[in-house]
N, CA and C atoms of all chains as a GROMACS GRO file, in nm:
protein
  651
    1ASP      N    1  10.000   8.481   5.586
    1ASP     CA    2   9.886   8.389   5.584
    1ASP      C    3   9.904   8.283   5.693
    2VAL      N    4   9.798   8.259   5.766
    2VAL     CA    5   9.800   8.165   5.877
    2VAL      C    6   9.828   8.024   5.828
    3LYS      N    7   9.910   7.950   5.905
    3LYS     CA    8   9.941   7.816   5.859
    3LYS      C    9   9.951   7.715   5.973
    4VAL      N   10   9.883   7.602   5.953
    4VAL     CA   11   9.898   7.486   6.040
    4VAL      C   12   9.945   7.373   5.950
    5THR      N   13  10.062   7.320   5.978
    5THR     CA   14  10.122   7.220   5.889
    5THR      C   15  10.133   7.086   5.959
    6GLN      N   16  10.078   6.986   5.896
    6GLN     CA   17  10.092   6.848   5.947
    6GLN      C   18  10.196   6.778   5.862
    7SER      N   19  10.282   6.703   5.928
    7SER     CA   20  10.403   6.652   5.862
    7SER      C   21  10.375   6.552   5.751
    8SER      N   22  10.268   6.475   5.764
    8SER     CA   23  10.241   6.372   5.662
    8SER      C   24  10.096   6.382   5.617
    9ARG      N   25  10.071   6.362   5.489
    9ARG     CA   26   9.932   6.354   5.440
    9ARG      C   27   9.877   6.213   5.451
   10TYR      N   28   9.964   6.114   5.425
   10TYR     CA   29   9.923   5.975   5.430
   10TYR      C   30  10.030   5.894   5.505
   11LEU      N   31   9.982   5.802   5.588
   11LEU     CA   32  10.073   5.712   5.659
   11LEU      C   33  10.012   5.574   5.662
   12VAL      N   34  10.098   5.474   5.644
   12VAL     CA   35  10.054   5.334   5.660
   12VAL      C   36  10.147   5.270   5.762
   13LYS      N   37  10.088   5.217   5.869
   13LYS     CA   38  10.167   5.157   5.977
   13LYS      C   39  10.113   5.017   6.009
   14ARG      N   40  10.195   4.942   6.079
   14ARG     CA   41  10.156   4.808   6.121
   14ARG      C   42  10.104   4.812   6.265
   15THR      N   43  10.017   4.719   6.295
   15THR     CA   44   9.966   4.704   6.432
   15THR      C   45  10.082   4.689   6.529
   16GLY      N   46  10.077   4.765   6.638
   16GLY     CA   47  10.180   4.756   6.740
   16GLY      C   48  10.292   4.858   6.725
   17GLU      N   49  10.300   4.923   6.610
   17GLU     CA   50  10.405   5.024   6.589
   17GLU      C   51  10.375   5.149   6.672
   18LYS      N   52  10.479   5.222   6.706
   18LYS     CA   53  10.463   5.353   6.770
   18LYS      C   54  10.460   5.456   6.657
   19VAL      N   55  10.359   5.542   6.661
   19VAL     CA   56  10.337   5.636   6.550
   19VAL      C   57  10.340   5.779   6.604
   20PHE      N   58  10.410   5.864   6.533
   20PHE     CA   59  10.418   6.006   6.569
   20PHE      C   60  10.354   6.089   6.459
   21LEU      N   61  10.260   6.173   6.497
   21LEU     CA   62  10.201   6.269   6.403
   21LEU      C   63  10.241   6.409   6.452
   22GLU      N   64  10.302   6.485   6.360
   22GLU     CA   65  10.356   6.615   6.398
   22GLU      C   66  10.271   6.727   6.342
   23CYS      N   67  10.263   6.835   6.419
   23CYS     CA   68  10.186   6.951   6.376
   23CYS      C   69  10.260   7.078   6.418
   24VAL      N   70  10.271   7.172   6.325
   24VAL     CA   71  10.340   7.297   6.353
   24VAL      C   72  10.250   7.413   6.311
   25GLN      N   73  10.241   7.516   6.398
   25GLN     CA   74  10.164   7.636   6.363
   25GLN      C   75  10.256   7.757   6.371
   26ASP      N   76  10.225   7.856   6.284
   26ASP     CA   77  10.315   7.972   6.275
   26ASP      C   78  10.249   8.100   6.327
   27MET      N   79  10.145   8.083   6.414
   27MET     CA   80  10.066   8.198   6.457
   27MET      C   81  10.094   8.240   6.600
   28ASP      N   82  10.186   8.172   6.665
   28ASP     CA   83  10.217   8.202   6.805
   28ASP      C   84  10.096   8.183   6.897
   29HIS      N   85  10.009   8.089   6.861
   29HIS     CA   86   9.891   8.061   6.942
   29HIS      C   87   9.927   7.972   7.061
   30GLU      N   88   9.856   7.995   7.174
   30GLU     CA   89   9.875   7.904   7.287
   30GLU      C   90   9.803   7.772   7.266
   31ASN      N   91   9.680   7.781   7.214
   31ASN     CA   92   9.595   7.661   7.208
   31ASN      C   93   9.617   7.580   7.081
   32MET      N   94   9.632   7.450   7.099
   32MET     CA   95   9.641   7.358   6.987
   32MET      C   96   9.561   7.233   7.020
   33PHE      N   97   9.509   7.168   6.915
   33PHE     CA   98   9.416   7.058   6.932
   33PHE      C   99   9.448   6.944   6.836
   34TRP      N  100   9.418   6.822   6.879
   34TRP     CA  101   9.420   6.706   6.790
   34TRP      C  102   9.281   6.643   6.788
   35TYR      N  103   9.229   6.622   6.666
   35TYR     CA  104   9.101   6.556   6.645
   35TYR      C  105   9.120   6.434   6.556
   36ARG      N  106   9.026   6.343   6.565
   36ARG     CA  107   9.015   6.242   6.461
   36ARG      C  108   8.877   6.254   6.398
   37GLN      N  109   8.870   6.221   6.270
   37GLN     CA  110   8.745   6.234   6.196
   37GLN      C  111   8.714   6.103   6.128
   38ASP      N  112   8.598   6.049   6.160
   38ASP     CA  113   8.552   5.924   6.100
   38ASP      C  114   8.416   5.948   6.035
   39PRO      N  115   8.387   5.877   5.927
   39PRO     CA  116   8.261   5.900   5.854
   39PRO      C  117   8.139   5.891   5.946
   40GLY      N  118   8.054   5.991   5.937
   40GLY     CA  119   7.930   5.992   6.013
   40GLY      C  120   7.943   6.031   6.158
   41LEU      N  121   8.067   6.051   6.206
   41LEU     CA  122   8.086   6.081   6.348
   41LEU      C  123   8.132   6.223   6.374
   42GLY      N  124   8.169   6.296   6.274
   42GLY     CA  125   8.221   6.430   6.298
   42GLY      C  126   8.360   6.426   6.358
   43LEU      N  127   8.408   6.541   6.394
   43LEU     CA  128   8.541   6.551   6.455
   43LEU      C  129   8.528   6.522   6.605
   44ARG      N  130   8.618   6.440   6.655
   44ARG     CA  131   8.619   6.411   6.798
   44ARG      C  132   8.754   6.452   6.856
   45LEU      N  133   8.749   6.521   6.969
   45LEU     CA  134   8.869   6.576   7.029
   45LEU      C  135   8.946   6.468   7.104
   46ILE      N  136   9.075   6.456   7.072
   46ILE     CA  137   9.160   6.356   7.137
   46ILE      C  138   9.233   6.420   7.256
   47TYR      N  139   9.307   6.525   7.228
   47TYR     CA  140   9.382   6.599   7.329
   47TYR      C  141   9.390   6.745   7.286
   48PHE      N  142   9.410   6.832   7.384
   48PHE     CA  143   9.443   6.969   7.351
   48PHE      C  144   9.548   7.021   7.447
   49SER      N  145   9.609   7.132   7.407
   49SER     CA  146   9.714   7.194   7.488
   49SER      C  147   9.693   7.343   7.487
   50TYR      N  148   9.702   7.406   7.604
   50TYR     CA  149   9.681   7.551   7.613
   50TYR      C  150   9.810   7.625   7.645
   51ASP      N  151   9.921   7.550   7.653
   51ASP     CA  152  10.050   7.615   7.676
   51ASP      C  153  10.159   7.509   7.661
   52VAL      N  154  10.281   7.555   7.652
   52VAL     CA  155  10.393   7.460   7.641
   52VAL      C  156  10.393   7.368   7.762
   53LYS      N  157  10.413   7.242   7.736
   53LYS     CA  158  10.418   7.135   7.836
   53LYS      C  159  10.284   7.112   7.907
   54MET      N  160  10.180   7.183   7.868
   54MET     CA  161  10.048   7.161   7.928
   54MET      C  162   9.963   7.082   7.830
   55LYS      N  163   9.887   6.986   7.882
   55LYS     CA  164   9.800   6.907   7.798
   55LYS      C  165   9.676   6.867   7.876
   56GLU      N  166   9.568   6.849   7.804
   56GLU     CA  167   9.442   6.808   7.865
   56GLU      C  168   9.380   6.701   7.777
   57LYS      N  169   9.318   6.603   7.840
   57LYS     CA  170   9.248   6.500   7.765
   57LYS      C  171   9.121   6.556   7.704
   58GLY      N  172   9.094   6.509   7.584
   58GLY     CA  173   8.968   6.542   7.519
   58GLY      C  174   8.865   6.434   7.546
   59ASP      N  175   8.784   6.406   7.447
   59ASP     CA  176   8.675   6.310   7.464
   59ASP      C  177   8.718   6.165   7.440
   60ILE      N  178   8.823   6.145   7.361
   60ILE     CA  179   8.864   6.007   7.327
   60ILE      C  180   9.016   5.993   7.339
   61PRO      N  181   9.075   6.009   7.457
   61PRO     CA  182   9.222   6.006   7.469
   61PRO      C  183   9.284   5.866   7.475
   62GLU      N  184   9.202   5.763   7.492
   62GLU     CA  185   9.257   5.629   7.515
   62GLU      C  186   9.338   5.583   7.395
   63GLY      N  187   9.458   5.536   7.422
   63GLY     CA  188   9.546   5.486   7.317
   63GLY      C  189   9.635   5.593   7.255
   64TYR      N  190   9.619   5.717   7.304
   64TYR     CA  191   9.697   5.830   7.251
   64TYR      C  192   9.771   5.902   7.364
   65SER      N  193   9.879   5.969   7.327
   65SER     CA  194   9.941   6.067   7.417
   65SER      C  195   9.987   6.184   7.330
   66VAL      N  196  10.030   6.291   7.394
   66VAL     CA  197  10.073   6.409   7.320
   66VAL      C  198  10.198   6.467   7.383
   67SER      N  199  10.263   6.553   7.305
   67SER     CA  200  10.382   6.621   7.353
   67SER      C  201  10.381   6.763   7.300
   68ARG      N  202  10.410   6.859   7.391
   68ARG     CA  203  10.421   6.999   7.347
   68ARG      C  204  10.543   7.058   7.417
   69GLU      N  205  10.658   7.042   7.351
   69GLU     CA  206  10.783   7.092   7.406
   69GLU      C  207  10.808   7.237   7.364
   70LYS      N  208  10.754   7.276   7.250
   70LYS     CA  209  10.767   7.414   7.202
   70LYS      C  210  10.629   7.465   7.164
   71LYS      N  211  10.612   7.596   7.172
   71LYS     CA  212  10.480   7.655   7.149
   71LYS      C  213  10.426   7.622   7.011
   72GLU      N  214  10.512   7.617   6.912
   72GLU     CA  215  10.464   7.600   6.775
   72GLU      C  216  10.438   7.454   6.736
   73ARG      N  217  10.478   7.360   6.818
   73ARG     CA  218  10.473   7.219   6.778
   73ARG      C  219  10.392   7.136   6.877
   74PHE      N  220  10.299   7.059   6.822
   74PHE     CA  221  10.213   6.974   6.905
   74PHE      C  222  10.209   6.836   6.838
   75SER      N  223  10.258   6.736   6.910
   75SER     CA  224  10.271   6.602   6.851
   75SER      C  225  10.170   6.507   6.912
   76LEU      N  226  10.114   6.423   6.828
   76LEU     CA  227  10.023   6.317   6.873
   76LEU      C  228  10.096   6.184   6.859
   77ILE      N  229  10.090   6.104   6.965
   77ILE     CA  230  10.162   5.978   6.967
   77ILE      C  231  10.065   5.862   6.987
   78LEU      N  232  10.074   5.764   6.900
   78LEU     CA  233  10.001   5.639   6.919
   78LEU      C  234  10.104   5.539   6.972
   79GLU      N  235  10.092   5.504   7.098
   79GLU     CA  236  10.196   5.424   7.164
   79GLU      C  237  10.209   5.286   7.100
   80SER      N  238  10.096   5.226   7.066
   80SER     CA  239  10.096   5.094   7.003
   80SER      C  240   9.974   5.092   6.910
   81ALA      N  241   9.999   5.122   6.783
   81ALA     CA  242   9.889   5.143   6.689
   81ALA      C  243   9.801   5.019   6.677
   82SER      N  244   9.671   5.045   6.668
   82SER     CA  245   9.575   4.935   6.648
   82SER      C  246   9.487   4.969   6.528
   83THR      N  247   9.424   4.868   6.473
   83THR     CA  248   9.345   4.888   6.350
   83THR      C  249   9.231   4.986   6.372
   84ASN      N  250   9.177   4.994   6.495
   84ASN     CA  251   9.067   5.089   6.518
   84ASN      C  252   9.114   5.233   6.530
   85GLN      N  253   9.244   5.254   6.513
   85GLN     CA  254   9.296   5.390   6.507
   85GLN      C  255   9.318   5.437   6.363
   86THR      N  256   9.277   5.355   6.268
   86THR     CA  257   9.274   5.398   6.128
   86THR      C  258   9.172   5.510   6.116
   87SER      N  259   9.217   5.627   6.070
   87SER     CA  260   9.130   5.743   6.069
   87SER      C  261   9.200   5.860   6.001
   88MET      N  262   9.124   5.970   5.988
   88MET     CA  263   9.183   6.097   5.946
   88MET      C  264   9.212   6.176   6.074
   89TYR      N  265   9.336   6.223   6.087
   89TYR     CA  266   9.376   6.299   6.206
   89TYR      C  267   9.398   6.445   6.167
   90LEU      N  268   9.337   6.532   6.244
   90LEU     CA  269   9.342   6.675   6.213
   90LEU      C  270   9.396   6.752   6.332
   91CYS      N  271   9.494   6.837   6.304
   91CYS     CA  272   9.549   6.927   6.404
   91CYS      C  273   9.489   7.065   6.382
   92ALA      N  274   9.464   7.138   6.490
   92ALA     CA  275   9.408   7.271   6.478
   92ALA      C  276   9.471   7.365   6.578
   93SER      N  277   9.475   7.490   6.542
   93SER     CA  278   9.514   7.597   6.633
   93SER      C  279   9.402   7.701   6.624
   94PHE      N  280   9.323   7.715   6.730
   94PHE     CA  281   9.198   7.789   6.725
   94PHE      C  282   9.115   7.739   6.608
   95GLN      N  283   9.071   7.826   6.517
   95GLN     CA  284   8.982   7.778   6.411
   95GLN      C  285   9.058   7.741   6.284
   96TYR      N  286   9.190   7.732   6.293
   96TYR     CA  287   9.270   7.699   6.175
   96TYR      C  288   9.313   7.553   6.182
   97PHE      N  289   9.285   7.481   6.075
   97PHE     CA  290   9.316   7.339   6.069
   97PHE      C  291   9.429   7.311   5.972
   98GLY      N  292   9.503   7.203   6.002
   98GLY     CA  293   9.596   7.150   5.905
   98GLY      C  294   9.523   7.071   5.797
   99ALA      N  295   9.598   7.022   5.699
   99ALA     CA  296   9.539   6.951   5.586
   99ALA      C  297   9.496   6.809   5.623
  100GLY      N  298   9.542   6.760   5.738
  100GLY     CA  299   9.503   6.627   5.783
  100GLY      C  300   9.605   6.521   5.748
  101THR      N  301   9.608   6.416   5.830
  101THR     CA  302   9.690   6.298   5.804
  101THR      C  303   9.596   6.178   5.800
  102ARG      N  304   9.594   6.111   5.686
  102ARG     CA  305   9.512   5.989   5.677
  102ARG      C  306   9.601   5.871   5.716
  103LEU      N  307   9.571   5.813   5.830
  103LEU     CA  308   9.650   5.702   5.884
  103LEU      C  309   9.576   5.571   5.864
  104SER      N  310   9.648   5.475   5.807
  104SER     CA  311   9.595   5.339   5.794
  104SER      C  312   9.682   5.248   5.878
  105VAL      N  313   9.619   5.171   5.968
  105VAL     CA  314   9.692   5.074   6.051
  105VAL      C  315   9.651   4.935   6.005
  106LEU      N  316   9.750   4.859   5.958
  106LEU     CA  317   9.721   4.727   5.901
  106LEU      C  318   9.755   4.616   5.998
  107SER      N  319   7.322   6.376   7.669
  107SER     CA  320   7.456   6.422   7.630
  107SER      C  321   7.443   6.529   7.520
  108GLN      N  322   7.549   6.606   7.504
  108GLN     CA  323   7.549   6.712   7.403
  108GLN      C  324   7.542   6.651   7.264
  109LYS      N  325   7.464   6.716   7.178
  109LYS     CA  326   7.447   6.659   7.045
  109LYS      C  327   7.431   6.770   6.943
  110ILE      N  328   7.498   6.754   6.830
  110ILE     CA  329   7.478   6.842   6.715
  110ILE      C  330   7.427   6.757   6.601
  111GLU      N  331   7.322   6.802   6.536
  111GLU     CA  332   7.266   6.726   6.424
  111GLU      C  333   7.269   6.809   6.297
  112GLN      N  334   7.330   6.750   6.196
  112GLN     CA  335   7.324   6.809   6.063
  112GLN      C  336   7.267   6.702   5.971
  113ASN      N  337   7.197   6.746   5.868
  113ASN     CA  338   7.134   6.651   5.778
  113ASN      C  339   7.239   6.563   5.713
  114SER      N  340   7.228   6.433   5.735
  114SER     CA  341   7.329   6.342   5.681
  114SER      C  342   7.308   6.318   5.532
  115GLU      N  343   7.189   6.348   5.484
  115GLU     CA  344   7.164   6.333   5.340
  115GLU      C  345   7.228   6.449   5.265
  116ALA      N  346   7.282   6.418   5.149
  116ALA     CA  347   7.342   6.523   5.068
  116ALA      C  348   7.234   6.617   5.014
  117LEU      N  349   7.274   6.742   4.996
  117LEU     CA  350   7.184   6.841   4.939
  117LEU      C  351   7.227   6.868   4.795
  118ASN      N  352   7.135   6.847   4.703
  118ASN     CA  353   7.164   6.871   4.561
  118ASN      C  354   7.085   6.991   4.514
  119ILE      N  355   7.153   7.091   4.458
  119ILE     CA  356   7.080   7.208   4.408
  119ILE      C  357   7.139   7.251   4.275
  120GLN      N  358   7.063   7.333   4.206
  120GLN     CA  359   7.103   7.385   4.076
  120GLN      C  360   7.185   7.512   4.095
  121GLU      N  361   7.281   7.530   4.009
  121GLU     CA  362   7.362   7.652   4.012
  121GLU      C  363   7.273   7.776   4.008
  122GLY      N  364   7.309   7.875   4.088
  122GLY     CA  365   7.234   7.999   4.090
  122GLY      C  366   7.128   8.004   4.200
  123LYS      N  367   7.088   7.886   4.251
  123LYS     CA  368   6.989   7.882   4.359
  123LYS      C  369   7.057   7.905   4.494
  124THR      N  370   6.974   7.923   4.596
  124THR     CA  371   7.024   7.939   4.732
  124THR      C  372   7.025   7.803   4.803
  125ALA      N  373   7.141   7.768   4.856
  125ALA     CA  374   7.152   7.646   4.935
  125ALA      C  375   7.130   7.681   5.081
  126THR      N  376   7.050   7.600   5.150
  126THR     CA  377   7.025   7.622   5.293
  126THR      C  378   7.056   7.494   5.369
  127LEU      N  379   7.149   7.505   5.462
  127LEU     CA  380   7.189   7.391   5.544
  127LEU      C  381   7.147   7.419   5.689
  128THR      N  382   7.114   7.310   5.759
  128THR     CA  383   7.059   7.324   5.894
  128THR      C  384   7.151   7.259   5.997
  129CYS      N  385   7.159   7.322   6.112
  129CYS     CA  386   7.234   7.267   6.225
  129CYS      C  387   7.146   7.279   6.349
  130ASN      N  388   7.114   7.167   6.410
  130ASN     CA  389   7.035   7.166   6.535
  130ASN      C  390   7.120   7.110   6.647
  131TYR      N  391   7.094   7.157   6.768
  131TYR     CA  392   7.172   7.106   6.881
  131TYR      C  393   7.083   7.087   7.002
  132THR      N  394   7.128   7.000   7.092
  132THR     CA  395   7.055   6.974   7.216
  132THR      C  396   7.153   6.966   7.332
  133ASN      N  397   7.101   6.992   7.451
  133ASN     CA  398   7.179   6.981   7.575
  133ASN      C  399   7.308   7.061   7.569
  134TYR      N  400   7.298   7.182   7.520
  134TYR     CA  401   7.419   7.265   7.508
  134TYR      C  402   7.377   7.411   7.514
  135SER      N  403   7.461   7.494   7.574
  135SER     CA  404   7.439   7.638   7.576
  135SER      C  405   7.562   7.704   7.515
  136PRO      N  406   7.563   7.719   7.385
  136PRO     CA  407   7.684   7.769   7.319
  136PRO      C  408   7.704   7.918   7.338
  137ALA      N  409   7.830   7.956   7.347
  137ALA     CA  410   7.865   8.098   7.345
  137ALA      C  411   7.875   8.146   7.200
  138TYR      N  412   7.904   8.052   7.110
  138TYR     CA  413   7.914   8.087   6.969
  138TYR      C  414   7.895   7.962   6.884
  139LEU      N  415   7.872   7.985   6.758
  139LEU     CA  416   7.855   7.877   6.661
  139LEU      C  417   7.940   7.911   6.539
  140GLN      N  418   8.003   7.809   6.484
  140GLN     CA  419   8.090   7.829   6.368
  140GLN      C  420   8.044   7.741   6.252
  141TRP      N  421   8.073   7.786   6.133
  141TRP     CA  422   8.055   7.704   6.013
  141TRP      C  423   8.189   7.691   5.941
  142TYR      N  424   8.215   7.567   5.897
  142TYR     CA  425   8.337   7.536   5.824
  142TYR      C  426   8.301   7.470   5.691
  143ARG      N  427   8.393   7.483   5.597
  143ARG     CA  428   8.384   7.410   5.470
  143ARG      C  429   8.495   7.306   5.469
  144GLN      N  430   8.464   7.185   5.422
  144GLN     CA  431   8.565   7.082   5.411
  144GLN      C  432   8.556   7.014   5.276
  145ASP      N  433   8.667   7.015   5.204
  145ASP     CA  434   8.675   6.945   5.076
  145ASP      C  435   8.729   6.805   5.101
  146PRO      N  436   8.700   6.709   5.011
  146PRO     CA  437   8.741   6.570   5.034
  146PRO      C  438   8.891   6.558   5.059
  147GLY      N  439   8.926   6.488   5.165
  147GLY     CA  440   9.066   6.462   5.196
  147GLY      C  441   9.142   6.581   5.250
  148ARG      N  442   9.072   6.688   5.284
  148ARG     CA  443   9.137   6.810   5.334
  148ARG      C  444   9.085   6.846   5.472
  149GLY      N  445   9.157   6.938   5.538
  149GLY     CA  446   9.110   6.985   5.668
  149GLY      C  447   9.000   7.089   5.652
  150PRO      N  448   8.918   7.108   5.755
  150PRO     CA  449   8.813   7.210   5.750
  150PRO      C  450   8.871   7.350   5.737
  151VAL      N  451   8.797   7.436   5.668
  151VAL     CA  452   8.835   7.577   5.653
  151VAL      C  453   8.727   7.661   5.719
  152PHE      N  454   8.767   7.746   5.810
  152PHE     CA  455   8.674   7.831   5.885
  152PHE      C  456   8.607   7.931   5.791
  153LEU      N  457   8.474   7.944   5.807
  153LEU     CA  458   8.398   8.039   5.723
  153LEU      C  459   8.343   8.155   5.806
  154LEU      N  460   8.265   8.122   5.909
  154LEU     CA  461   8.194   8.226   5.983
  154LEU      C  462   8.178   8.186   6.128
  155LEU      N  463   8.176   8.285   6.216
  155LEU     CA  464   8.142   8.265   6.356
  155LEU      C  465   8.029   8.360   6.390
  156ILE      N  466   7.931   8.309   6.463
  156ILE     CA  467   7.821   8.392   6.511
  156ILE      C  468   7.805   8.370   6.659
  157ARG      N  469   7.791   8.478   6.736
  157ARG     CA  470   7.784   8.467   6.881
  157ARG      C  471   7.640   8.450   6.927
  158GLU      N  472   7.624   8.410   7.051
  158GLU     CA  473   7.490   8.377   7.103
  158GLU      C  474   7.398   8.496   7.103
  159ASN      N  475   7.452   8.617   7.111
  159ASN     CA  476   7.367   8.736   7.115
  159ASN      C  477   7.345   8.797   6.976
  160GLU      N  478   7.393   8.728   6.872
  160GLU     CA  479   7.373   8.775   6.735
  160GLU      C  480   7.270   8.686   6.668
  161LYS      N  481   7.186   8.747   6.587
  161LYS     CA  482   7.082   8.668   6.520
  161LYS      C  483   7.122   8.630   6.378
  162GLU      N  484   7.203   8.716   6.316
  162GLU     CA  485   7.237   8.694   6.176
  162GLU      C  486   7.375   8.750   6.147
  163LYS      N  487   7.444   8.682   6.056
  163LYS     CA  488   7.574   8.734   6.013
  163LYS      C  489   7.590   8.705   5.864
  164ARG      N  490   7.655   8.799   5.794
  164ARG     CA  491   7.674   8.780   5.650
  164ARG      C  492   7.821   8.799   5.613
  165LYS      N  493   7.859   8.725   5.509
  165LYS     CA  494   7.994   8.742   5.454
  165LYS      C  495   7.984   8.706   5.307
  166GLU      N  496   7.992   8.806   5.224
  166GLU     CA  497   7.982   8.788   5.078
  166GLU      C  498   7.853   8.711   5.046
  167ARG      N  499   7.859   8.594   4.987
  167ARG     CA  500   7.737   8.520   4.951
  167ARG      C  501   7.686   8.431   5.064
  168LEU      N  502   7.749   8.438   5.179
  168LEU     CA  503   7.712   8.352   5.291
  168LEU      C  504   7.628   8.429   5.392
  169LYS      N  505   7.528   8.360   5.447
  169LYS     CA  506   7.449   8.417   5.556
  169LYS      C  507   7.422   8.309   5.659
  170VAL      N  508   7.443   8.343   5.785
  170VAL     CA  509   7.417   8.250   5.894
  170VAL      C  510   7.317   8.312   5.989
  171THR      N  511   7.220   8.232   6.031
  171THR     CA  512   7.128   8.275   6.137
  171THR      C  513   7.147   8.183   6.257
  172PHE      N  514   7.114   8.236   6.374
  172PHE     CA  515   7.136   8.163   6.498
  172PHE      C  516   7.018   8.190   6.589
  173ASP      N  517   6.942   8.086   6.618
  173ASP     CA  518   6.824   8.100   6.706
  173ASP      C  519   6.847   8.013   6.828
  174THR      N  520   6.882   8.076   6.941
  174THR     CA  521   6.914   8.000   7.062
  174THR      C  522   6.789   7.946   7.131
  175THR      N  523   6.673   7.998   7.093
  175THR     CA  524   6.548   7.944   7.148
  175THR      C  525   6.513   7.812   7.078
  176LEU      N  526   6.523   7.814   6.948
  176LEU     CA  527   6.499   7.692   6.869
  176LEU      C  528   6.618   7.597   6.873
  177LYS      N  529   6.732   7.646   6.919
  177LYS     CA  530   6.858   7.570   6.919
  177LYS      C  531   6.891   7.526   6.776
  178GLN      N  532   6.897   7.626   6.690
  178GLN     CA  533   6.916   7.596   6.549
  178GLN      C  534   6.993   7.708   6.479
  179SER      N  535   7.077   7.668   6.383
  179SER     CA  536   7.142   7.763   6.294
  179SER      C  537   7.113   7.724   6.151
  180LEU      N  538   7.090   7.824   6.068
  180LEU     CA  539   7.074   7.802   5.925
  180LEU      C  540   7.191   7.869   5.853
  181PHE      N  541   7.243   7.798   5.753
  181PHE     CA  542   7.356   7.847   5.676
  181PHE      C  543   7.312   7.856   5.530
  182HIS      N  544   7.318   7.975   5.473
  182HIS     CA  545   7.270   7.998   5.338
  182HIS      C  546   7.386   8.037   5.247
  183ILE      N  547   7.388   7.979   5.129
  183ILE     CA  548   7.480   8.023   5.024
  183ILE      C  549   7.393   8.071   4.908
  184THR      N  550   7.398   8.200   4.881
  184THR     CA  551   7.318   8.254   4.771
  184THR      C  552   7.395   8.245   4.640
  185ALA      N  553   7.319   8.244   4.530
  185ALA     CA  554   7.380   8.236   4.396
  185ALA      C  555   7.487   8.128   4.392
  186SER      N  556   7.448   8.007   4.432
  186SER     CA  557   7.546   7.899   4.448
  186SER      C  558   7.614   7.863   4.316
  187GLN      N  559   7.736   7.815   4.330
  187GLN     CA  560   7.820   7.780   4.215
  187GLN      C  561   7.872   7.638   4.233
  188PRO      N  562   7.906   7.569   4.125
  188PRO     CA  563   7.964   7.434   4.140
  188PRO      C  564   8.084   7.432   4.233
  189ALA      N  565   8.161   7.540   4.238
  189ALA     CA  566   8.277   7.547   4.328
  189ALA      C  567   8.237   7.549   4.475
  190ASP      N  568   8.110   7.570   4.505
  190ASP     CA  569   8.063   7.565   4.644
  190ASP      C  570   8.039   7.421   4.690
  191SER      N  571   8.048   7.326   4.600
  191SER     CA  572   8.027   7.185   4.635
  191SER      C  573   8.134   7.141   4.735
  192ALA      N  574   8.090   7.094   4.849
  192ALA     CA  575   8.181   7.055   4.958
  192ALA      C  576   8.094   7.002   5.072
  193THR      N  577   8.160   6.962   5.180
  193THR     CA  578   8.089   6.929   5.304
  193THR      C  579   8.099   7.049   5.397
  194TYR      N  580   7.987   7.083   5.459
  194TYR     CA  581   7.983   7.198   5.549
  194TYR      C  582   7.957   7.148   5.692
  195LEU      N  583   8.046   7.190   5.781
  195LEU     CA  584   8.041   7.146   5.921
  195LEU      C  585   7.994   7.260   6.010
  196CYS      N  586   7.911   7.225   6.105
  196CYS     CA  587   7.867   7.318   6.208
  196CYS      C  588   7.943   7.283   6.336
  197ALA      N  589   7.981   7.382   6.414
  197ALA     CA  590   8.054   7.357   6.538
  197ALA      C  591   8.008   7.455   6.645
  198LEU      N  592   8.004   7.407   6.769
  198LEU     CA  593   7.960   7.491   6.881
  198LEU      C  594   8.072   7.503   6.983
  199GLY      N  595   8.088   7.624   7.036
  199GLY     CA  596   8.185   7.646   7.141
  199GLY      C  597   8.119   7.708   7.262
  200ASP      N  598   8.170   7.671   7.381
  200ASP     CA  599   8.111   7.724   7.505
  200ASP      C  600   8.191   7.841   7.559
  201GLY      N  601   8.291   7.886   7.483
  201GLY     CA  602   8.374   7.996   7.528
  201GLY      C  603   8.499   7.948   7.599
  202GLY      N  604   8.504   7.817   7.626
  202GLY     CA  605   8.623   7.758   7.687
  202GLY      C  606   8.714   7.701   7.579
  203PHE      N  607   8.780   7.593   7.610
  203PHE     CA  608   8.875   7.537   7.514
  203PHE      C  609   8.808   7.446   7.412
  204LYS      N  610   8.696   7.389   7.450
  204LYS     CA  611   8.642   7.282   7.365
  204LYS      C  612   8.539   7.332   7.266
  205THR      N  613   8.543   7.269   7.149
  205THR     CA  614   8.444   7.291   7.045
  205THR      C  615   8.389   7.154   7.006
  206ILE      N  616   8.258   7.144   6.987
  206ILE     CA  617   8.201   7.017   6.940
  206ILE      C  618   8.151   7.037   6.798
  207PHE      N  619   8.171   6.933   6.716
  207PHE     CA  620   8.143   6.942   6.573
  207PHE      C  621   8.030   6.849   6.533
  208GLY      N  622   7.952   6.892   6.435
  208GLY     CA  623   7.858   6.804   6.370
  208GLY      C  624   7.930   6.721   6.265
  209ALA      N  625   7.858   6.621   6.212
  209ALA     CA  626   7.919   6.530   6.114
  209ALA      C  627   7.922   6.592   5.973
  210GLY      N  628   7.849   6.702   5.955
  210GLY     CA  629   7.855   6.771   5.826
  210GLY      C  630   7.746   6.731   5.730
  211THR      N  631   7.718   6.822   5.637
  211THR     CA  632   7.624   6.797   5.528
  211THR      C  633   7.697   6.820   5.397
  212ARG      N  634   7.682   6.723   5.306
  212ARG     CA  635   7.747   6.732   5.176
  212ARG      C  636   7.656   6.813   5.082
  213LEU      N  637   7.713   6.911   5.016
  213LEU     CA  638   7.641   6.995   4.920
  213LEU      C  639   7.696   6.970   4.781
  214PHE      N  640   7.605   6.944   4.687
  214PHE     CA  641   7.642   6.933   4.545
  214PHE      C  642   7.568   7.041   4.468
  215VAL      N  643   7.642   7.122   4.396
  215VAL     CA  644   7.581   7.225   4.313
  215VAL      C  645   7.603   7.187   4.166
  216LYS      N  646   7.493   7.168   4.095
  216LYS     CA  647   7.502   7.123   3.955
  216LYS      C  648   7.500   7.243   3.861
  217ALA      N  649   7.585   7.235   3.760
  217ALA     CA  650   7.591   7.343   3.660
  217ALA      C  651   7.472   7.336   3.566
   0.00000   0.00000   0.00000
């Protein structure tokens, strides 16, 4: 069974902290994606990667970076968390999504 | 700019009836359209994909139509059940890496 696993379901961080969100897929897919989902706005693409060490900006990359050192793992990094980054974060590999990480920045 | 519109109002129907959800789009030429189901606090689950040259697709109690002239897709759930209650997302892909998503329509099926 296909699996995309996000390391945390819920996170609470302070403003200014560096935050790492981890995502692992077991399908040997090249493409992986990070989205954020806010009420009424749908999913918005932050970054995607089509191969190891390759990354491309999505529609809302500001304040985020990513890392893809291994094919199965795609990490989203908030360099200095801000309150407007409070959101649901979803990792995907093709049409398969993880369960999501609900991040609250206080 | 590219836009996907799904009815933001929740759809309430009685068990056993057919639920019909609408997805409209503008300024986009999709290669395919997808429908997902999302339960509260969970990630979306892929349901169906329909390509631009297909008019209709079925999977069990689900039926999707795709009209590229009207720029619209309809998503039907026949013989609906309370377990079908969820938010349904429409998404468009251009055949490249990116997919754009609608905000979703909440469906409530009453027993």
